[in-house]
Biopython code that builds the backbone (N, CA, C, O; Angstrom):
import numpy as np
from Bio.PDB.StructureBuilder import StructureBuilder

atoms = [
    (1, "MET", "N", (92.120, 115.568, 68.240)),
    (1, "MET", "CA", (91.341, 116.654, 68.805)),
    (1, "MET", "C", (90.334, 117.142, 67.760)),
    (1, "MET", "O", (90.694, 117.403, 66.612)),
    (2, "SER", "N", (89.090, 117.261, 68.167)),
    (2, "SER", "CA", (88.032, 117.675, 67.249)),
    (2, "SER", "C", (87.915, 119.193, 67.193)),
    (2, "SER", "O", (87.994, 119.869, 68.218)),
    (3, "ASP", "N", (87.728, 119.717, 65.998)),
    (3, "ASP", "CA", (87.514, 121.155, 65.860)),
    (3, "ASP", "C", (86.078, 121.531, 66.226)),
    (3, "ASP", "O", (85.724, 122.710, 66.215)),
    (4, "LYS", "N", (85.258, 120.543, 66.546)),
    (4, "LYS", "CA", (83.878, 120.790, 66.939)),
    (4, "LYS", "C", (83.735, 120.996, 68.451)),
    (4, "LYS", "O", (82.667, 121.386, 68.923)),
    (5, "VAL", "N", (84.799, 120.736, 69.209)),
    (5, "VAL", "CA", (84.795, 120.963, 70.653)),
    (5, "VAL", "C", (85.046, 122.445, 70.901)),
    (5, "VAL", "O", (85.929, 123.049, 70.292)),
    (6, "ILE", "N", (84.265, 123.015, 71.794)),
    (6, "ILE", "CA", (84.425, 124.415, 72.178)),
    (6, "ILE", "C", (85.281, 124.463, 73.438)),
    (6, "ILE", "O", (84.995, 123.765, 74.411)),
    (7, "HIS", "N", (86.322, 125.277, 73.426)),
    (7, "HIS", "CA", (87.157, 125.486, 74.608)),
    (7, "HIS", "C", (86.722, 126.809, 75.228)),
    (7, "HIS", "O", (87.020, 127.884, 74.707)),
    (8, "ALA", "N", (86.019, 126.711, 76.340)),
    (8, "ALA", "CA", (85.422, 127.897, 76.953)),
    (8, "ALA", "C", (86.210, 128.341, 78.180)),
    (8, "ALA", "O", (86.882, 127.552, 78.844)),
    (9, "GLY", "N", (86.100, 129.627, 78.449)),
    (9, "GLY", "CA", (86.714, 130.224, 79.623)),
    (9, "GLY", "C", (85.727, 131.164, 80.292)),
    (9, "GLY", "O", (84.534, 131.151, 79.990)),
    (10, "ASP", "N", (86.239, 131.977, 81.202)),
    (10, "ASP", "CA", (85.387, 132.896, 81.962)),
    (10, "ASP", "C", (84.560, 133.807, 81.050)),
    (10, "ASP", "O", (83.384, 134.052, 81.320)),
    (11, "ALA", "N", (85.162, 134.301, 79.990)),
    (11, "ALA", "CA", (84.515, 135.307, 79.144)),
    (11, "ALA", "C", (83.398, 134.744, 78.263)),
    (11, "ALA", "O", (82.448, 135.456, 77.937)),
    (12, "ASP", "N", (83.506, 133.477, 77.879)),
    (12, "ASP", "CA", (82.527, 132.956, 76.924)),
    (12, "ASP", "C", (81.743, 131.732, 77.404)),
    (12, "ASP", "O", (80.983, 131.153, 76.628)),
    (13, "PHE", "N", (81.910, 131.328, 78.665)),
    (13, "PHE", "CA", (81.229, 130.149, 79.174)),
    (13, "PHE", "C", (79.704, 130.293, 79.107)),
    (13, "PHE", "O", (79.022, 129.400, 78.606)),
    (14, "ASP", "N", (79.174, 131.394, 79.602)),
    (14, "ASP", "CA", (77.716, 131.556, 79.634)),
    (14, "ASP", "C", (77.111, 131.489, 78.239)),
    (14, "ASP", "O", (76.074, 130.854, 78.046)),
    (15, "ALA", "N", (77.740, 132.131, 77.270)),
    (15, "ALA", "CA", (77.232, 132.110, 75.897)),
    (15, "ALA", "C", (77.336, 130.707, 75.295)),
    (15, "ALA", "O", (76.418, 130.259, 74.608)),
    (16, "ALA", "N", (78.439, 130.020, 75.544)),
    (16, "ALA", "CA", (78.665, 128.705, 74.956)),
    (16, "ALA", "C", (77.830, 127.610, 75.612)),
    (16, "ALA", "O", (77.449, 126.640, 74.956)),
    (17, "VAL", "N", (77.545, 127.762, 76.907)),
    (17, "VAL", "CA", (76.897, 126.688, 77.652)),
    (17, "VAL", "C", (75.489, 127.060, 78.110)),
    (17, "VAL", "O", (74.512, 126.423, 77.716)),
    (18, "LEU", "N", (75.392, 128.077, 78.929)),
    (18, "LEU", "CA", (74.107, 128.401, 79.558)),
    (18, "LEU", "C", (73.072, 128.925, 78.572)),
    (18, "LEU", "O", (71.872, 128.747, 78.778)),
    (19, "GLN", "N", (73.525, 129.567, 77.507)),
    (19, "GLN", "CA", (72.609, 130.127, 76.524)),
    (19, "GLN", "C", (72.472, 129.244, 75.280)),
    (19, "GLN", "O", (71.858, 129.649, 74.293)),
    (20, "SER", "N", (73.034, 128.062, 75.331)),
    (20, "SER", "CA", (72.986, 127.158, 74.180)),
    (20, "SER", "C", (71.562, 126.629, 73.963)),
    (20, "SER", "O", (70.884, 126.252, 74.919)),
    (21, "PRO", "N", (71.117, 126.605, 72.706)),
    (21, "PRO", "CA", (69.797, 126.043, 72.421)),
    (21, "PRO", "C", (69.778, 124.511, 72.466)),
    (21, "PRO", "O", (68.709, 123.902, 72.513)),
    (22, "SER", "N", (70.949, 123.900, 72.451)),
    (22, "SER", "CA", (71.037, 122.443, 72.501)),
    (22, "SER", "C", (71.723, 122.013, 73.800)),
    (22, "SER", "O", (72.379, 122.829, 74.448)),
    (23, "PRO", "N", (71.578, 120.743, 74.186)),
    (23, "PRO", "CA", (72.271, 120.256, 75.386)),
    (23, "PRO", "C", (73.786, 120.410, 75.239)),
    (23, "PRO", "O", (74.329, 120.365, 74.135)),
    (24, "VAL", "N", (74.453, 120.592, 76.382)),
    (24, "VAL", "CA", (75.903, 120.801, 76.382)),
    (24, "VAL", "C", (76.551, 119.900, 77.431)),
    (24, "VAL", "O", (76.168, 119.916, 78.601)),
    (25, "LEU", "N", (77.530, 119.121, 77.002)),
    (25, "LEU", "CA", (78.347, 118.344, 77.927)),
    (25, "LEU", "C", (79.616, 119.137, 78.177)),
    (25, "LEU", "O", (80.364, 119.433, 77.246)),
    (26, "VAL", "N", (79.859, 119.483, 79.446)),
    (26, "VAL", "CA", (81.044, 120.257, 79.806)),
    (26, "VAL", "C", (82.035, 119.358, 80.526)),
    (26, "VAL", "O", (81.714, 118.733, 81.536)),
    (27, "ASP", "N", (83.245, 119.307, 79.986)),
    (27, "ASP", "CA", (84.347, 118.529, 80.549)),
    (27, "ASP", "C", (85.263, 119.488, 81.293)),
    (27, "ASP", "O", (85.999, 120.256, 80.674)),
    (28, "PHE", "N", (85.217, 119.446, 82.637)),
    (28, "PHE", "CA", (86.141, 120.228, 83.456)),
    (28, "PHE", "C", (87.391, 119.373, 83.626)),
    (28, "PHE", "O", (87.317, 118.244, 84.111)),
    (29, "TRP", "N", (88.535, 119.913, 83.227)),
    (29, "TRP", "CA", (89.770, 119.151, 83.204)),
    (29, "TRP", "C", (90.949, 120.053, 83.573)),
    (29, "TRP", "O", (90.794, 121.263, 83.737)),
    (30, "ALA", "N", (92.131, 119.440, 83.701)),
    (30, "ALA", "CA", (93.382, 120.175, 83.928)),
    (30, "ALA", "C", (94.507, 119.428, 83.238)),
    (30, "ALA", "O", (94.446, 118.207, 83.093)),
    (31, "PRO", "N", (95.530, 120.146, 82.814)),
    (31, "PRO", "CA", (96.649, 119.525, 82.088)),
    (31, "PRO", "C", (97.369, 118.428, 82.879)),
    (31, "PRO", "O", (97.943, 117.520, 82.278)),
    (32, "TRP", "N", (97.350, 118.494, 84.193)),
    (32, "TRP", "CA", (98.054, 117.522, 85.024)),
    (32, "TRP", "C", (97.207, 116.280, 85.344)),
    (32, "TRP", "O", (97.684, 115.384, 86.040)),
    (33, "CYS", "N", (95.976, 116.210, 84.857)),
    (33, "CYS", "CA", (95.059, 115.103, 85.161)),
    (33, "CYS", "C", (95.183, 114.015, 84.090)),
    (33, "CYS", "O", (94.734, 114.220, 82.962)),
    (34, "PRO", "N", (95.785, 112.855, 84.420)),
    (34, "PRO", "CA", (95.984, 111.814, 83.412)),
    (34, "PRO", "C", (94.670, 111.279, 82.819)),
    (34, "PRO", "O", (94.579, 111.093, 81.606)),
    (35, "SER", "N", (93.672, 111.033, 83.642)),
    (35, "SER", "CA", (92.392, 110.515, 83.132)),
    (35, "SER", "C", (91.710, 111.528, 82.218)),
    (35, "SER", "O", (91.031, 111.160, 81.260)),
    (36, "CYS", "N", (91.902, 112.797, 82.526)),
    (36, "CYS", "CA", (91.315, 113.852, 81.694)),
    (36, "CYS", "C", (91.902, 113.804, 80.284)),
    (36, "CYS", "O", (91.181, 113.915, 79.293)),
    (37, "LYS", "N", (93.205, 113.638, 80.214)),
    (37, "LYS", "CA", (93.896, 113.705, 78.936)),
    (37, "LYS", "C", (93.815, 112.416, 78.126)),
    (37, "LYS", "O", (93.747, 112.462, 76.898)),
    (38, "THR", "N", (93.821, 111.271, 78.797)),
    (38, "THR", "CA", (93.903, 110.013, 78.057)),
    (38, "THR", "C", (92.569, 109.295, 77.874)),
    (38, "THR", "O", (92.421, 108.503, 76.944)),
    (39, "ILE", "N", (91.603, 109.559, 78.741)),
    (39, "ILE", "CA", (90.317, 108.853, 78.653)),
    (39, "ILE", "C", (89.187, 109.801, 78.270)),
    (39, "ILE", "O", (88.567, 109.645, 77.218)),
    (40, "VAL", "N", (88.926, 110.773, 79.118)),
    (40, "VAL", "CA", (87.755, 111.632, 78.932)),
    (40, "VAL", "C", (87.931, 112.597, 77.762)),
    (40, "VAL", "O", (87.013, 112.752, 76.956)),
    (41, "GLY", "N", (89.071, 113.239, 77.653)),
    (41, "GLY", "CA", (89.294, 114.205, 76.574)),
    (41, "GLY", "C", (89.064, 113.624, 75.193)),
    (41, "GLY", "O", (88.300, 114.192, 74.413)),
    (42, "PRO", "N", (89.707, 112.496, 74.863)),
    (42, "PRO", "CA", (89.472, 111.888, 73.553)),
    (42, "PRO", "C", (88.014, 111.454, 73.351)),
    (42, "PRO", "O", (87.494, 111.522, 72.238)),
    (43, "LEU", "N", (87.364, 111.012, 74.418)),
    (43, "LEU", "CA", (85.969, 110.607, 74.313)),
    (43, "LEU", "C", (85.067, 111.809, 74.009)),
    (43, "LEU", "O", (84.143, 111.710, 73.201)),
    (44, "VAL", "N", (85.340, 112.933, 74.654)),
    (44, "VAL", "CA", (84.576, 114.155, 74.381)),
    (44, "VAL", "C", (84.791, 114.588, 72.928)),
    (44, "VAL", "O", (83.857, 115.049, 72.272)),
    (45, "ASP", "N", (86.009, 114.439, 72.431)),
    (45, "ASP", "CA", (86.284, 114.745, 71.022)),
    (45, "ASP", "C", (85.437, 113.857, 70.101)),
    (45, "ASP", "O", (84.874, 114.341, 69.119)),
    (46, "GLN", "N", (85.350, 112.577, 70.415)),
    (46, "GLN", "CA", (84.556, 111.652, 69.601)),
    (46, "GLN", "C", (83.071, 112.017, 69.664)),
    (46, "GLN", "O", (82.380, 111.996, 68.645)),
    (47, "PHE", "N", (82.590, 112.347, 70.854)),
    (47, "PHE", "CA", (81.184, 112.738, 71.004)),
    (47, "PHE", "C", (80.881, 114.024, 70.241)),
    (47, "PHE", "O", (79.771, 114.197, 69.737)),
    (48, "ALA", "N", (81.851, 114.923, 70.150)),
    (48, "ALA", "CA", (81.644, 116.169, 69.403)),
    (48, "ALA", "C", (81.333, 115.860, 67.944)),
    (48, "ALA", "O", (80.497, 116.522, 67.330)),
    (49, "GLU", "N", (81.994, 114.870, 67.398)),
    (49, "GLU", "CA", (81.733, 114.453, 66.017)),
    (49, "GLU", "C", (80.396, 113.707, 65.925)),
    (49, "GLU", "O", (79.587, 113.966, 65.034)),
    (50, "GLN", "N", (80.185, 112.794, 66.846)),
    (50, "GLN", "CA", (78.990, 111.944, 66.833)),
    (50, "GLN", "C", (77.695, 112.743, 67.018)),
    (50, "GLN", "O", (76.689, 112.454, 66.370)),
    (51, "TYR", "N", (77.722, 113.740, 67.897)),
    (51, "TYR", "CA", (76.515, 114.507, 68.217)),
    (51, "TYR", "C", (76.486, 115.883, 67.549)),
    (51, "TYR", "O", (75.689, 116.743, 67.923)),
    (52, "ASP", "N", (77.352, 116.083, 66.568)),
    (52, "ASP", "CA", (77.433, 117.376, 65.883)),
    (52, "ASP", "C", (76.047, 117.816, 65.385)),
    (52, "ASP", "O", (75.352, 117.067, 64.698)),
    (53, "GLY", "N", (75.666, 119.041, 65.747)),
    (53, "GLY", "CA", (74.377, 119.581, 65.335)),
    (53, "GLY", "C", (73.244, 119.258, 66.291)),
    (53, "GLY", "O", (72.159, 119.831, 66.189)),
    (54, "ARG", "N", (73.493, 118.331, 67.231)),
    (54, "ARG", "CA", (72.441, 117.956, 68.182)),
    (54, "ARG", "C", (72.791, 118.309, 69.610)),
    (54, "ARG", "O", (71.905, 118.605, 70.412)),
    (55, "ALA", "N", (74.080, 118.280, 69.942)),
    (55, "ALA", "CA", (74.562, 118.611, 71.285)),
    (55, "ALA", "C", (75.955, 119.206, 71.162)),
    (55, "ALA", "O", (76.695, 118.900, 70.226)),
    (56, "ARG", "N", (76.301, 120.052, 72.108)),
    (56, "ARG", "CA", (77.631, 120.677, 72.123)),
    (56, "ARG", "C", (78.524, 119.991, 73.137)),
    (56, "ARG", "O", (78.058, 119.497, 74.165)),
    (57, "MET", "N", (79.820, 119.966, 72.833)),
    (57, "MET", "CA", (80.832, 119.476, 73.756)),
    (57, "MET", "C", (81.753, 120.654, 74.069)),
    (57, "MET", "O", (82.300, 121.289, 73.167)),
    (58, "VAL", "N", (81.912, 120.930, 75.348)),
    (58, "VAL", "CA", (82.714, 122.066, 75.791)),
    (58, "VAL", "C", (83.748, 121.570, 76.791)),
    (58, "VAL", "O", (83.440, 120.767, 77.672)),
    (59, "LYS", "N", (84.972, 122.055, 76.647)),
    (59, "LYS", "CA", (86.033, 121.741, 77.601)),
    (59, "LYS", "C", (86.434, 123.016, 78.333)),
    (59, "LYS", "O", (86.570, 124.084, 77.735)),
    (60, "VAL", "N", (86.621, 122.875, 79.652)),
    (60, "VAL", "CA", (87.062, 123.995, 80.487)),
    (60, "VAL", "C", (88.298, 123.552, 81.256)),
    (60, "VAL", "O", (88.236, 122.631, 82.070)),
    (61, "ASP", "N", (89.414, 124.208, 80.994)),
    (61, "ASP", "CA", (90.659, 123.970, 81.735)),
    (61, "ASP", "C", (90.553, 124.748, 83.042)),
    (61, "ASP", "O", (90.665, 125.974, 83.052)),
    (62, "VAL", "N", (90.335, 124.026, 84.156)),
    (62, "VAL", "CA", (90.124, 124.706, 85.442)),
    (62, "VAL", "C", (91.413, 125.299, 86.003)),
    (62, "VAL", "O", (91.373, 126.134, 86.907)),
    (63, "GLU", "N", (92.535, 124.878, 85.478)),
    (63, "GLU", "CA", (93.789, 125.511, 85.904)),
    (63, "GLU", "C", (93.898, 126.903, 85.284)),
    (63, "GLU", "O", (94.347, 127.843, 85.941)),
    (64, "ALA", "N", (93.495, 127.036, 84.043)),
    (64, "ALA", "CA", (93.519, 128.324, 83.355)),
    (64, "ALA", "C", (92.324, 129.202, 83.742)),
    (64, "ALA", "O", (92.396, 130.428, 83.671)),
    (65, "HIS", "N", (91.224, 128.558, 84.152)),
    (65, "HIS", "CA", (89.989, 129.286, 84.497)),
    (65, "HIS", "C", (89.457, 128.811, 85.846)),
    (65, "HIS", "O", (88.390, 128.200, 85.914)),
    (66, "PRO", "N", (90.208, 129.096, 86.932)),
    (66, "PRO", "CA", (89.813, 128.589, 88.254)),
    (66, "PRO", "C", (88.454, 129.110, 88.730)),
    (66, "PRO", "O", (87.775, 128.436, 89.505)),
    (67, "ASN", "N", (88.054, 130.291, 88.280)),
    (67, "ASN", "CA", (86.758, 130.822, 88.716)),
    (67, "ASN", "C", (85.601, 129.938, 88.261)),
    (67, "ASN", "O", (84.602, 129.819, 88.970)),
    (68, "LEU", "N", (85.722, 129.322, 87.097)),
    (68, "LEU", "CA", (84.677, 128.408, 86.640)),
    (68, "LEU", "C", (84.662, 127.135, 87.483)),
    (68, "LEU", "O", (83.599, 126.574, 87.747)),
    (69, "GLY", "N", (85.825, 126.688, 87.898)),
    (69, "GLY", "CA", (85.894, 125.542, 88.800)),
    (69, "GLY", "C", (85.213, 125.830, 90.122)),
    (69, "GLY", "O", (84.503, 124.984, 90.666)),
    (70, "ILE", "N", (85.433, 127.022, 90.630)),
    (70, "ILE", "CA", (84.787, 127.439, 91.886)),
    (70, "ILE", "C", (83.286, 127.589, 91.677)),
    (70, "ILE", "O", (82.491, 127.114, 92.487)),
    (71, "ARG", "N", (82.906, 128.242, 90.604)),
    (71, "ARG", "CA", (81.492, 128.497, 90.312)),
    (71, "ARG", "C", (80.670, 127.212, 90.242)),
    (71, "ARG", "O", (79.519, 127.182, 90.678)),
    (72, "PHE", "N", (81.268, 126.146, 89.690)),
    (72, "PHE", "CA", (80.541, 124.888, 89.526)),
    (72, "PHE", "C", (81.001, 123.812, 90.507)),
    (72, "PHE", "O", (80.742, 122.624, 90.313)),
    (73, "ASN", "N", (81.683, 124.248, 91.559)),
    (73, "ASN", "CA", (82.043, 123.372, 92.670)),
    (73, "ASN", "C", (82.826, 122.134, 92.217)),
    (73, "ASN", "O", (82.548, 121.013, 92.644)),
    (74, "VAL", "N", (83.801, 122.362, 91.351)),
    (74, "VAL", "CA", (84.641, 121.264, 90.866)),
    (74, "VAL", "C", (85.623, 120.899, 91.984)),
    (74, "VAL", "O", (86.484, 121.695, 92.360)),
    (75, "ARG", "N", (85.473, 119.686, 92.501)),
    (75, "ARG", "CA", (86.295, 119.231, 93.623)),
    (75, "ARG", "C", (87.252, 118.108, 93.232)),
    (75, "ARG", "O", (88.245, 117.864, 93.918)),
    (76, "SER", "N", (86.951, 117.432, 92.131)),
    (76, "SER", "CA", (87.835, 116.373, 91.639)),
    (76, "SER", "C", (87.742, 116.351, 90.121)),
    (76, "SER", "O", (86.765, 116.819, 89.536)),
    (77, "LEU", "N", (88.764, 115.803, 89.502)),
    (77, "LEU", "CA", (88.821, 115.749, 88.046)),
    (77, "LEU", "C", (89.030, 114.316, 87.582)),
    (77, "LEU", "O", (89.666, 113.530, 88.285)),
    (78, "PRO", "N", (88.521, 113.968, 86.440)),
    (78, "PRO", "CA", (87.642, 114.780, 85.610)),
    (78, "PRO", "C", (86.241, 114.893, 86.222)),
    (78, "PRO", "O", (85.798, 114.032, 86.982)),
    (79, "MET", "N", (85.570, 115.978, 85.865)),
    (79, "MET", "CA", (84.180, 116.181, 86.260)),
    (79, "MET", "C", (83.429, 116.666, 85.034)),
    (79, "MET", "O", (83.869, 117.592, 84.352)),
    (80, "LEU", "N", (82.305, 116.044, 84.759)),
    (80, "LEU", "CA", (81.504, 116.415, 83.594)),
    (80, "LEU", "C", (80.102, 116.797, 84.038)),
    (80, "LEU", "O", (79.489, 116.118, 84.861)),
    (81, "LEU", "N", (79.605, 117.891, 83.482)),
    (81, "LEU", "CA", (78.245, 118.347, 83.753)),
    (81, "LEU", "C", (77.492, 118.388, 82.433)),
    (81, "LEU", "O", (78.025, 118.828, 81.415)),
    (82, "LEU", "N", (76.259, 117.928, 82.459)),
    (82, "LEU", "CA", (75.393, 117.994, 81.290)),
    (82, "LEU", "C", (74.375, 119.103, 81.548)),
    (82, "LEU", "O", (73.595, 119.033, 82.498)),
    (83, "PHE", "N", (74.390, 120.122, 80.695)),
    (83, "PHE", "CA", (73.475, 121.262, 80.807)),
    (83, "PHE", "C", (72.392, 121.171, 79.739)),
    (83, "PHE", "O", (72.649, 120.759, 78.608)),
    (84, "LYS", "N", (71.188, 121.559, 80.115)),
    (84, "LYS", "CA", (70.099, 121.714, 79.165)),
    (84, "LYS", "C", (69.292, 122.925, 79.620)),
    (84, "LYS", "O", (68.916, 123.032, 80.788)),
    (85, "ASP", "N", (69.035, 123.824, 78.697)),
    (85, "ASP", "CA", (68.309, 125.056, 79.009)),
    (85, "ASP", "C", (68.960, 125.816, 80.163)),
    (85, "ASP", "O", (68.272, 126.399, 81.001)),
    (86, "GLY", "N", (70.295, 125.802, 80.195)),
    (86, "GLY", "CA", (71.040, 126.560, 81.191)),
    (86, "GLY", "C", (71.104, 125.949, 82.568)),
    (86, "GLY", "O", (71.639, 126.566, 83.489)),
    (87, "GLN", "N", (70.569, 124.745, 82.736)),
    (87, "GLN", "CA", (70.536, 124.078, 84.043)),
    (87, "GLN", "C", (71.304, 122.758, 83.990)),
    (87, "GLN", "O", (71.298, 122.062, 82.975)),
    (88, "VAL", "N", (71.962, 122.425, 85.098)),
    (88, "VAL", "CA", (72.660, 121.142, 85.184)),
    (88, "VAL", "C", (71.622, 120.029, 85.265)),
    (88, "VAL", "O", (70.747, 120.040, 86.132)),
    (89, "GLN", "N", (71.729, 119.079, 84.362)),
    (89, "GLN", "CA", (70.808, 117.942, 84.317)),
    (89, "GLN", "C", (71.437, 116.660, 84.875)),
    (89, "GLN", "O", (70.735, 115.796, 85.401)),
    (90, "ALA", "N", (72.771, 116.547, 84.756)),
    (90, "ALA", "CA", (73.456, 115.336, 85.216)),
    (90, "ALA", "C", (74.924, 115.668, 85.488)),
    (90, "ALA", "O", (75.486, 116.599, 84.912)),
    (91, "THR", "N", (75.526, 114.881, 86.381)),
    (91, "THR", "CA", (76.924, 115.066, 86.770)),
    (91, "THR", "C", (77.629, 113.717, 86.754)),
    (91, "THR", "O", (77.070, 112.702, 87.169)),
    (92, "GLN", "N", (78.870, 113.725, 86.266)),
    (92, "GLN", "CA", (79.707, 112.521, 86.299)),
    (92, "GLN", "C", (81.067, 112.893, 86.867)),
    (92, "GLN", "O", (81.755, 113.762, 86.332)),
    (93, "PHE", "N", (81.454, 112.228, 87.960)),
    (93, "PHE", "CA", (82.775, 112.416, 88.548)),
    (93, "PHE", "C", (83.649, 111.238, 88.155)),
    (93, "PHE", "O", (83.209, 110.090, 88.206)),
    (94, "GLY", "N", (84.872, 111.515, 87.766)),
    (94, "GLY", "CA", (85.812, 110.457, 87.467)),
    (94, "GLY", "C", (85.556, 109.805, 86.115)),
    (94, "GLY", "O", (84.693, 110.227, 85.346)),
    (95, "ALA", "N", (86.340, 108.759, 85.851)),
    (95, "ALA", "CA", (86.263, 108.062, 84.567)),
    (95, "ALA", "C", (86.182, 106.555, 84.797)),
    (95, "ALA", "O", (87.174, 105.843, 84.642)),
    (96, "PRO", "N", (84.983, 106.069, 85.172)),
    (96, "PRO", "CA", (84.842, 104.622, 85.377)),
    (96, "PRO", "C", (84.990, 103.857, 84.060)),
    (96, "PRO", "O", (84.989, 104.465, 82.989)),
    (97, "GLY", "N", (85.113, 102.572, 84.129)),
    (97, "GLY", "CA", (85.304, 101.747, 82.938)),
    (97, "GLY", "C", (84.194, 101.886, 81.909)),
    (97, "GLY", "O", (84.426, 101.700, 80.714)),
    (98, "ASN", "N", (82.994, 102.211, 82.361)),
    (98, "ASN", "CA", (81.855, 102.351, 81.441)),
    (98, "ASN", "C", (81.557, 103.814, 81.101)),
    (98, "ASN", "O", (80.411, 104.163, 80.818)),
    (99, "ILE", "N", (82.564, 104.653, 81.129)),
    (99, "ILE", "CA", (82.376, 106.096, 80.935)),
    (99, "ILE", "C", (81.718, 106.420, 79.593)),
    (99, "ILE", "O", (80.890, 107.329, 79.526)),
    (100, "ARG", "N", (82.065, 105.702, 78.529)),
    (100, "ARG", "CA", (81.471, 105.961, 77.218)),
    (100, "ARG", "C", (79.954, 105.764, 77.285)),
    (100, "ARG", "O", (79.200, 106.595, 76.778)),
    (101, "THR", "N", (79.511, 104.687, 77.896)),
    (101, "THR", "CA", (78.086, 104.393, 78.018)),
    (101, "THR", "C", (77.394, 105.430, 78.900)),
    (101, "THR", "O", (76.330, 105.938, 78.546)),
    (102, "VAL", "N", (77.994, 105.740, 80.038)),
    (102, "VAL", "CA", (77.401, 106.693, 80.982)),
    (102, "VAL", "C", (77.207, 108.057, 80.324)),
    (102, "VAL", "O", (76.125, 108.639, 80.405)),
    (103, "LEU", "N", (78.238, 108.560, 79.682)),
    (103, "LEU", "CA", (78.137, 109.884, 79.049)),
    (103, "LEU", "C", (77.167, 109.862, 77.870)),
    (103, "LEU", "O", (76.396, 110.803, 77.685)),
    (104, "GLY", "N", (77.201, 108.800, 77.078)),
    (104, "GLY", "CA", (76.268, 108.678, 75.961)),
    (104, "GLY", "C", (74.822, 108.699, 76.436)),
    (104, "GLY", "O", (73.967, 109.335, 75.820)),
    (105, "GLN", "N", (74.554, 108.001, 77.533)),
    (105, "GLN", "CA", (73.202, 107.989, 78.094)),
    (105, "GLN", "C", (72.811, 109.365, 78.622)),
    (105, "GLN", "O", (71.662, 109.780, 78.471)),
    (106, "MET", "N", (73.756, 110.076, 79.240)),
    (106, "MET", "CA", (73.471, 111.433, 79.728)),
    (106, "MET", "C", (73.046, 112.339, 78.573)),
    (106, "MET", "O", (72.060, 113.070, 78.667)),
    (107, "ILE", "N", (73.807, 112.276, 77.491)),
    (107, "ILE", "CA", (73.522, 113.137, 76.332)),
    (107, "ILE", "C", (72.202, 112.722, 75.681)),
    (107, "ILE", "O", (71.355, 113.568, 75.394)),
    (108, "ASP", "N", (72.032, 111.428, 75.449)),
    (108, "ASP", "CA", (70.820, 110.932, 74.786)),
    (108, "ASP", "C", (69.561, 111.308, 75.565)),
    (108, "ASP", "O", (68.538, 111.650, 74.971)),
    (109, "LYS", "N", (69.636, 111.245, 76.876)),
    (109, "LYS", "CA", (68.481, 111.584, 77.712)),
    (109, "LYS", "C", (68.103, 113.063, 77.553)),
    (109, "LYS", "O", (66.927, 113.419, 77.631)),
    (110, "ALA", "N", (69.096, 113.912, 77.333)),
    (110, "ALA", "CA", (68.854, 115.354, 77.217)),
    (110, "ALA", "C", (68.363, 115.767, 75.837)),
    (110, "ALA", "O", (67.832, 116.865, 75.666)),
    (111, "LEU", "N", (68.538, 114.892, 74.856)),
    (111, "LEU", "CA", (68.121, 115.241, 73.487)),
    (111, "LEU", "C", (66.611, 115.176, 73.306)),
    (111, "LEU", "O", (66.108, 115.441, 72.214)),
]
sb = StructureBuilder()
sb.init_structure("model")
sb.init_model(0)
sb.init_chain("A")
sb.init_seg("    ")
for serial, (resi, resn, name, xyz) in enumerate(atoms, 1):
    if name == "N":
        sb.init_residue(resn, " ", resi, " ")
    sb.init_atom(name, np.array(xyz, "f"), 0.0, 1.0, " ", f" {name:<3s}", serial, name[0])
structure = sb.get_structure()
């Protein structure tokens, strides 16, 4: 687990994501989601190190913060949103085999 990943909730989501000066990849996840914990979560941790200083990685536990799940229409997990200047730029549902490439391209495009 990277100490560069921000774990956001209802109280600090807007400051961490919408008001960020850099692009933000948000990983909406839940403790009971196997793909979230074994595939996407570790990948987001790696990206936090790789893109440190250029993009932020934020994780939101939708079980602990259901209002954020409702606010961003999270219907399946994992779900990732790429924000830039407070707006959603790209969305990824699920964890396909090429998830590393897909997410890397999302972030690179926003930089």
